[in-house]
C-alpha positions in Angstrom: 0.0 0.0 0.0 1.3 3.4 -1.0 1.1 5.6 2.1 2.9 8.8 1.0 4.6 10.4 -2.0 7.1 13.2 -2.1 8.3 14.8 -5.3 10.8 17.6 -5.5 12.1 19.4 -8.6 10.4 17.1 -11.2 9.0 18.6 -14.4 6.4 21.2 -13.4 6.4 20.0 -9.8 8.4 22.2 -7.4 7.6 20.4 -4.1 4.7 18.0 -3.6 4.1 16.0 -0.4 0.9 13.9 -0.1 -0.3 11.1 2.1 -2.7 8.4 0.9 -5.2 6.1 2.7 -6.3 2.6 1.9 -9.5 2.1 -0.1 -10.6 3.9 -3.3 -8.7 7.1 -4.1 -9.8 9.4 -6.9 -7.5 11.8 -8.8 -9.1 14.3 -11.1 -8.0 17.4 -13.0 -8.3 19.3 -16.2 -6.5 17.9 -19.3 -2.9 19.1 -19.2 -3.0 19.9 -15.4 -0.2 17.4 -14.8 -1.7 14.0 -14.1 0.8 12.4 -16.5 3.6 14.2 -14.7 2.4 12.7 -11.4 2.4 9.2 -13.0 5.9 9.9 -14.5 7.3 10.6 -11.1 5.7 7.5 -9.6 7.1 5.5 -12.5 10.6 6.5 -11.5 10.0 5.0 -8.1 9.0 1.8 -9.9 12.3 1.6 -11.8 11.7 3.6 -15.0 14.9 5.1 -16.5 15.5 8.8 -15.8 17.1 11.6 -17.7 18.2 15.2 -17.2 15.1 16.5 -19.0 13.0 15.5 -15.9 14.6 18.2 -13.7 12.6 21.4 -13.2 15.7 23.3 -12.0 18.7 21.9 -13.9 21.1 23.1 -11.1 19.3 21.1 -8.3 18.8 17.4 -8.0 15.4 15.8 -8.2 14.2 13.7 -5.3 11.2 11.4 -5.4 10.4 9.4 -2.3 7.5 6.9 -1.7 6.5 5.1 1.5 4.9 1.7 1.3 3.3 -0.5 3.9 4.3 -4.0 2.7 3.3 -5.9 5.9 0.9 -8.2 4.1 2.7 -8.6 0.7 5.0 -11.5 1.7 8.0 -9.9 0.1 10.6 -11.1 2.6 12.1 -13.6 0.1 12.3 -11.1 -2.6 14.1 -8.6 -0.3 16.5 -11.4 0.7 17.1 -12.5 -2.9 18.0 -8.9 -3.9 20.1 -8.4 -0.8 17.9 -5.6 0.5 17.0 -5.0 4.2 13.4 -5.8 4.7 11.2 -3.3 6.6 7.4 -3.5 7.0 7.3 0.2 6.2 9.6 0.4 3.2 10.9 3.7 1.8 11.9 3.9 -1.9 13.9 7.0 -3.1 15.1 8.1 -6.6 17.5 10.9 -7.1 18.4 12.5 -10.4 21.5 14.6 -10.2 22.2 17.7 -12.3 24.9 15.7 -14.0 22.2 13.3 -15.3 23.2 10.5 -13.1 20.4 8.6 -11.3 20.5 6.8 -8.0 18.0 4.5 -6.3 17.6 3.6 -2.7 15.4 1.1 -0.7 15.4 1.7 3.0 18.4 4.0 2.6 20.5 1.2 0.9 21.5 1.8 -2.7 20.0 -0.7 -5.2 20.3 -1.6 -8.8 17.6 -0.4 -11.2 16.8 -4.1 -12.0 16.1 -4.7 -8.3 13.9 -1.6 -8.1 11.9 -2.7 -11.2 11.4 -6.2 -9.7 10.3 -4.7 -6.3 8.1 -2.1 -8.0 6.2 -4.7 -10.0 5.1 -6.2 -6.7 4.0 -2.8 -5.2 2.1 -0.9 -7.8 0.3 -1.8 -11.0 -0.3 1.2 -13.3 -2.9 0.4 -15.9 -4.2 2.4 -18.8 -6.0 1.8 -22.0 -2.7 1.8 -23.8 -1.2 -0.8 -21.5 -3.2 -4.0 -22.0 -0.4 -6.2 -23.4 -0.3 -8.0 -20.1 -3.9 -9.2 -20.8 -2.9 -11.1 -23.9 0.2 -12.6 -22.3 0.1 -16.3 -21.6 1.8 -15.9 -18.2 -0.8 -13.4 -17.0 -3.7 -15.6 -18.3 -2.2 -18.6 -16.4 -1.9 -16.4 -13.3 -5.6 -15.7 -13.5 -6.6 -19.4 -13.9 -4.1 -20.5 -11.3 -5.5 -18.0 -8.8 -8.9 -19.6 -9.1 -7.6 -23.1 -9.3 -5.4 -22.7 -6.2 -2.4 -24.5 -7.9 0.3 -22.6 -6.0 1.6 -25.6 -4.0 1.5 -27.9 -7.1 3.3 -25.4 -9.3 6.0 -24.9 -6.6 6.5 -28.6 -6.4 6.5 -28.9 -10.2 9.0 -26.0 -10.5 11.5 -27.8 -8.1 11.2 -31.0 -10.0 11.6 -29.2 -13.4 14.9 -27.6 -12.1 16.1 -31.1 -11.2 14.9 -32.4 -14.6 16.9 -29.6 -16.4 19.9 -30.3 -14.3 19.9 -34.0 -15.1 19.5 -33.3 -18.8 22.4 -31.0 -18.7 24.5 -33.7 -17.0 23.4 -36.2 -19.6 24.5 -33.8 -22.4 27.8 -33.4 -20.7 28.3 -37.2 -20.5 27.4 -37.7 -24.2 29.9 -35.0 -25.2 32.5 -36.5 -22.9 31.8 -39.9 -24.5 32.2 -38.6 -28.0 35.5 -36.9 -27.2 36.8 -39.7 -24.9 36.3 -42.3 -27.6 38.6 -40.3 -29.9 41.3 -40.1 -27.2 40.7 -43.5 -25.6 43.3 -45.5 -27.7 46.0 -42.9 -27.2 45.3 -42.5 -23.5 45.4 -46.3 -23.1 48.8 -46.4 -24.8 50.3 -43.7 -22.6 48.8 -45.3 -19.5 50.2 -48.8 -20.4 53.6 -47.2 -21.0 53.6 -45.5 -17.6 52.2 -48.6 -15.8 54.8 -50.9 -17.3 57.5 -48.4 -16.2 56.5 -49.1 -12.5 57.8 -45.6 -11.4 58.6 -45.0 -7.8 59.0 -41.7 -6.0 62.7 -40.8 -5.4 63.8 -43.4 -7.9 65.6 -40.9 -10.2 68.0 -39.7 -7.5 68.8 -43.3 -6.5 69.6 -44.2 -10.1 71.7 -41.1 -10.8 73.8 -41.9 -7.7 74.2 -45.5 -8.7 75.2 -44.4 -12.2 77.9 -42.1 -10.8 79.3 -45.0 -8.7 79.3 -47.6 -11.5 80.9 -45.2 -14.0 83.8 -44.4 -11.6 84.7 -47.8 -10.1 88.5 -47.6 -10.6 88.8 -44.0 -9.2 86.7 -44.9 -6.2 88.6 -48.1 -5.5 91.9 -46.2 -5.7 90.7 -43.6 -3.2 89.3 -46.3 -0.8 92.7 -48.1 -0.9 94.6 -44.9 -0.2 92.3 -44.2 2.7 92.7 -47.7 4.1 96.5 -47.4 4.0 96.4 -44.0 5.8 94.5 -45.6 8.6 96.1 -49.0 8.9 99.9 -48.7 8.0 101.9 -50.2 10.9 104.5 -47.5 11.0 102.7 -44.3 9.9 99.0 -45.3 10.0 96.6 -43.1 11.9 95.2 -46.0 13.9 98.7 -47.1 15.1 99.7 -43.6 16.1 96.3 -42.9 17.8 96.6 -46.2 19.8 100.0 -45.2 21.0 98.7 -41.7 21.9 95.8 -43.2 23.8 98.2 -45.5 25.8 100.5 -42.5 26.7 97.5 -40.4 27.9 96.4 -43.4 29.9 99.7 -43.3 31.8 99.4 -39.6 32.3 95.9 -39.9 33.8 97.6 -42.0 36.6 99.5 -38.8 37.7 96.6 -36.4 37.7 92.8 -36.4 37.0 93.2 -33.4 34.7 94.7 -35.8 32.0 91.6 -38.1 32.3 89.5 -36.0 29.9 92.3 -36.0 27.2 92.5 -39.8 27.5 88.7 -40.2 27.1 88.7 -37.9 24.0 91.5 -39.8 22.4 89.9 -43.1 23.1 86.6 -41.9 21.6 88.4 -40.7 18.4 90.1 -44.1 18.2 86.8 -45.9 18.4 85.3 -43.6 15.7 88.2 -44.0 13.3 88.2 -47.8 13.9 84.5 -47.8 12.8 85.4 -45.7 9.7 88.2 -48.2 8.9 85.7 -51.1 9.1 83.2 -49.4 6.8 86.1 -48.6 4.3 86.9 -52.3 4.2 83.2 -53.2 3.6 83.0 -50.6 0.8 86.1 -52.1 -0.8 84.8 -55.6 -0.5 81.4 -54.6 -2.0 82.8 -52.5 -4.8 83.2 -54.3 -8.1 82.8 -53.4 -11.7 79.4 -54.6 -13.1 78.9 -53.7 -16.8 75.5 -55.3 -17.0 74.2 -53.3 -14.1 75.6 -50.1 -15.6 73.8 -50.9 -18.8 70.5 -51.5 -16.9 70.8 -48.2 -15.0 71.6 -46.3 -18.2 68.6 -47.9 -20.0 66.3 -47.1 -17.0 67.4 -43.5 -16.9 66.9 -43.2 -20.7 63.4 -44.5 -20.4 62.6 -42.0 -17.6 64.1 -39.1 -19.5 62.1 -40.0 -22.6 58.9 -39.9 -20.5 60.0 -36.5 -19.2 60.3 -35.2 -22.7 57.0 -36.8 -23.9 54.9 -35.5 -21.0 56.9 -32.2 -20.6 57.7 -32.7 -16.9 60.8 -32.8 -14.7 60.1 -35.3 -12.0 58.9 -38.9 -11.5 56.3 -37.5 -9.1 54.7 -35.5 -11.9 54.7 -38.7 -14.1 52.9 -40.6 -11.4 50.3 -37.8 -11.2 49.8 -38.0 -15.0 49.5 -41.8 -14.7 46.7 -41.4 -12.1 44.9 -38.9 -14.4 45.2 -41.1 -17.4 43.9 -44.0 -15.4 40.8 -42.0 -14.3 40.2 -40.9 -18.0 40.5 -44.5 -19.3 38.3 -45.8 -16.5 35.7 -43.1 -17.1 35.6 -43.8 -20.8 35.0 -47.5 -20.1 32.3 -46.6 -17.6 30.6 -43.7 -19.4 28.0 -45.9 -21.2 26.9 -47.2 -17.8 26.8 -43.6 -16.4 24.7 -42.5 -19.4 22.2 -45.4 -18.9 22.0 -44.5 -15.2 21.4 -40.8 -15.9 18.7 -41.7 -18.5 17.0 -43.8 -15.8 17.1 -40.9 -13.4 15.6 -38.6 -16.0 12.8 -41.1 -16.8 11.9 -41.2 -13.1 11.8 -37.4 -12.7 9.8 -37.1 -15.9 7.2 -39.5 -14.5 7.1 -37.3 -11.3 6.7 -34.2 -13.4 4.0 -35.7 -15.5 2.1 -36.6 -12.4 2.3 -33.1 -10.9 1.5 -31.5 -14.3 -1.6 -33.6 -14.6 -2.9 -32.5 -11.2 -2.2 -28.9 -12.2 -4.1 -29.5 -15.5 -7.1 -31.0 -13.9 -7.4 -28.2 -11.3 -7.1 -25.6 -14.0 -9.7 -27.3 -16.1 -12.1 -27.5 -13.2 -11.6 -23.7 -12.5 -12.1 -22.5 -16.1 -16.0 -22.7 -16.1 -16.1 -20.6 -12.9 -13.7 -18.0 -14.4 -15.7 -17.9 -17.6 -19.0 -17.4 -15.8 -17.7 -14.7 -13.5 -15.9 -12.9 -16.4 -18.9 -12.9 -18.7 -21.2 -11.7 -15.8 -19.0 -8.7 -15.1 -18.6 -7.9 -18.8 -22.3 -7.9 -19.2 -22.5 -5.2 -16.4 -19.9 -3.2 -18.2 -22.0 -2.9 -21.4 -20.8 -6.1 -23.2 -23.9 -8.4 -22.8 -23.0 -10.6 -25.7 -19.3 -11.1 -24.7 -18.3 -14.7 -24.6 -15.0 -16.4 -23.5 -13.7 -19.7 -24.7 -10.7 -20.8 -22.7 -9.0 -23.9 -24.2 -6.5 -25.9 -22.2 -4.4 -28.6 -23.9 -1.6 -30.8 -22.6 1.7 -30.5 -24.5 4.9 -32.5 -24.5 6.8 -29.4 -23.4 7.7 -28.8 -19.7 6.9 -25.1 -19.3 7.8 -23.1 -16.2 4.3 -23.6 -14.8 3.3 -27.0 -16.2 2.7 -28.7 -19.5 -0.5 -26.8 -20.5 -0.9 -24.6 -23.5 -3.6 -22.0 -23.2 -5.9 -20.4 -25.9 -7.9 -17.5 -24.4 -10.4 -16.8 -27.1 -13.0 -14.0 -27.1 -16.1 -12.9 -29.0 -17.6 -9.5 -28.3 -20.7 -10.0 -30.4 -23.5 -12.6 -30.6 -22.7 -15.1 -33.3 -19.2 -13.8 -33.7 -16.2 -16.0 -34.2 -13.9 -16.7 -31.3 -10.5 -15.2 -31.8 -7.5 -14.5 -29.6 -8.0 -11.5 -27.3 -5.6 -9.2 -29.1 -7.5 -9.7 -32.4 -11.1 -9.9 -31.1 -11.2 -7.0 -28.6 -10.8 -3.2 -29.1 -8.7 -1.1 -26.7 -11.8 -0.1 -24.7 -13.0 -3.7 -24.5 -9.6 -4.9 -23.4 -9.6 -2.3 -20.6 -13.0 -3.5 -19.4 -11.8 -7.2 -19.6 -8.7 -6.3 -17.6 -10.9 -4.5 -15.0 -13.1 -7.5 -14.8 -10.2 -9.9 -14.4 -8.5 -7.8 -11.8 -11.7 -7.6 -9.8 -12.0 -11.4 -9.9 -8.3 -11.8 -8.9 -8.8 -9.7 -5.8 -11.1 -12.4 -4.4 -8.3 -15.0 -4.5 -4.8 -13.4 -4.2 -3.3 -10.3 -2.6 -2.8 -7.8 -5.4 -0.5 -4.8 -5.2 -1.8 -1.2 -5.3 -3.5 -0.7 -8.7 -3.8 2.7 -10.4 -6.3 2.9 -13.3 -5.2 5.7 -15.6 -8.3 6.9 -17.4 -9.5 3.4 -18.0 -13.0 4.8 -18.4 -12.2 6.7 -21.6 -15.1 6.4 -24.0 -17.4 5.1 -21.3 -20.4 7.0 -19.9 -23.8 6.6 -18.2 -24.7 3.4 -16.4 -21.5 1.6 -17.6 -19.3 4.2 -15.8 -21.4 3.6 -12.6 -20.7 -0.2 -12.9 -17.0 0.4 -13.4 -17.0 2.6 -10.4 -18.8 0.0 -8.3 -16.3 -2.7 -9.4 -13.3 -0.5 -8.5 -14.9 0.4 -5.2 -15.5 -3.3 -4.5 -11.9 -4.1 -5.3 -10.8 -1.4 -2.8 -12.2 -3.4 0.1 -9.2 -5.8 -0.1 -6.6 -3.6 -1.8 -5.6 0.0 -2.5 -7.2 1.3 -5.7 -6.5 4.6 -7.5 -8.5 5.9 -10.4 -7.4 8.9 -12.6 -10.7 9.8 -14.2 -12.7 12.5 -16.1 -16.1 10.9 -15.2 -18.1 12.4 -12.3 -19.9 9.1 -11.8 -16.6 7.4 -10.9 -15.1 10.4 -9.0 -18.2 10.4 -6.7 -17.6 6.7 -5.6 -14.1 7.4 -4.2 -13.4 7.3 -0.5 -10.7 10.0 -1.0 -10.5 12.6 -3.7 -7.4 14.5 -4.9 -7.2 17.2 -7.5 -4.3 17.9 -9.8 -4.1 21.6 -10.9 -1.7 24.2 -12.3 -1.0 27.6 -10.9 1.5 30.3 -11.9 3.8 31.4 -9.1 6.2 34.3 -9.9 5.4 33.8 -13.6 6.4 30.1 -13.4 3.8 27.3 -13.9 3.7 24.7 -11.2 1.7 21.5 -10.9 0.2 20.7 -7.5 -2.0 18.0 -5.9 -4.4 18.7 -3.2 -6.9 16.6 -1.2 -10.5 17.9 -1.5 -12.9 18.1 1.4 -16.6 17.3 1.1 -17.6 20.8 -0.2 -14.7 21.0 -2.5 -15.6 17.6 -4.0 -19.1 18.8 -4.7 -17.7 21.8 -6.7 -15.1 19.6 -8.5 -17.8 17.0 -9.5 -20.2 19.8 -10.5 -17.5 21.2 -12.8 -16.9 17.8 -14.2 -20.6 17.6 -15.0 -21.2 21.1 -16.4 -17.9 23.0 -16.9 -16.1 25.7 -15.0 -19.3 27.8 -14.6 -21.0 25.8 -11.9 -24.8 25.8 -12.1 -27.3 25.1 -9.3 -28.4 22.0 -11.2 -24.9 20.8 -11.5 -24.3 21.3 -7.8 -27.5 19.4 -7.0 -26.5 16.6 -9.3 -23.0 16.4 -7.7 -24.5 16.2 -4.3 -26.8 13.4 -5.5 -23.9 11.5 -6.9 -21.9 11.8 -3.7 -24.8 10.7 -1.6 
C-alpha cells in the first residue's frame, strides 16, 4: 500500500508532499493539469529510467520518495534474494543529479535499477487503455486461472522437479559430449597409460639411479681412493690408527698422575673408536665395490626411459609422471564406464519425468475445473460493463513441453458479439474492450490473491452513463481488499471514491507549477459539478453532484 509520496524538482512540480489512505482514491484534474507528470514521477519509483530533462531546475537534484506498507505482501524472500534490508514500512527513493546520473535507494540502501523494477512490479500496477499487453500474455492468463484453481503448491513442487529435470538433462548432455571426445582419445590415452604402468615408477627413484650411475661409472677411481684411505689408517709404521693407539696409551699413563689428564685420554679413546669404525666401513665398501657392466647398462637404460617420458609429457620429475598416470587411469576408466553412467542418468531422467507428468496432470485437472467458474464470473461482469454478448472460450491442452508452470498450452479466445467467431483477445477486442476485460479480471483476482496497489489511468475513456457507474462499483468493490487509485474524467466514478485529490496548475512568480491537493466534502461537490457542467457551476450541476456523492 502506498502511504505517501514526495516529489521535488520534477517537471512542473516544485515540491509536492501527499499522504494516501487505503481504499478507493480518486484523482481528477483538467486535461494538461499534470496528471501524467504525477504518474511519471511515480514510475521513477518503480524503476523507470530517468534523464536530465526530468529536472525542473537543472542546477538542483530531483528527489522522489515513496513510503509503502508492505506488511501483508509476503516480500521477505524477494528482499533477501535482492540483498535488501526488509522493513514492513519500506521507503523507496530516486535521485536525479544535475549531471544526469540517477541513483536508487530502498530503506536508505543503494540498489540496482533491475532490483527496483522487480520490487516495483510487486508494489504498484499502473494500468491504462494503452497498456493492455499484459492481458494477452500467456503468463498473465495462467496467473488468473491458477489463482482460481489454487495451484500454487503444485506449481511450486513442479518447479522444483523441473529444475532437477533440467539439471539431469544438462549432466546427460555433458556425458554424451564426454563420451564422444573420450572415444577419440581413448586409444592414445590407453597407450600412454600402459607405458607408464609398465615403467613401474617409484617416488625418489631418479635420485637413487643417478647416484648408482655415478658409482658404476667411476669404479677404478673410487677403488683407488678407498685403498689410499685404508693405508692412511692401517699402516703399521705411519697409520693413523697405530699412532692414535700409541697416543691413547700414553695419555692413559698420564691420567695416573693427575685427574686433569683423564679428559684428554677419554677424548683420544673416543676418536680411536670412531676411526676404527670408519676403517671397518672402508673395508666393507672395498669388498662390495666391483665393476658390473651389466648393471651399468641397466641403469643407463632405465634413466633413458625415464628421460624419454619426461620429454614426452613435458615434466621434470617422477612424481609428476605418477600424477599423470593417475589422471590417465581416471580418464580411461571413465571412458570404459561412461556408457553405464549414461544409462544410469537416463533412468534418473525417466523417473523425474514421471514425477513431473504426475504433478503436471494435477495442475491441468485443477485448472480445467476452475475454467468454467472463471468464464461465468468474467462474462457476468462484462455484461454489467456494457458487453452483454461477450463470450469467452478458454481452451487448455496438454503438450509434451515442460513449461515453467506446467505442460499446459492455453488459448484464451474471445467474442464480443453474438454469433461472432472466437478469436485471440488481441485480435477480437478493441482497446476499450480490453480495458474492461482487464478491470473484470483484476476484480476477480482480488477475491483469490493479494494484489499490489492498482492505479487505473483513465481506464474509463469512451465510457459513460450506467456503464461508468458499474465500473466505479467494481473499483470500489476491489478497494475493500486492496488500495485502488483511479485517474478519471467521469463524475460518476469520481463520486464513488473514498478520498479525492485534484491535480491543478498555478502560476507562481510567472512560473507554472503543478500541485496535488486533497479535497474536502464541499470542494468535492464543486469539482464534480465542474466535471458535470464545466467551469461555470450551475445550481443543477451542484445538485447533481450532491446526489452522486450521496
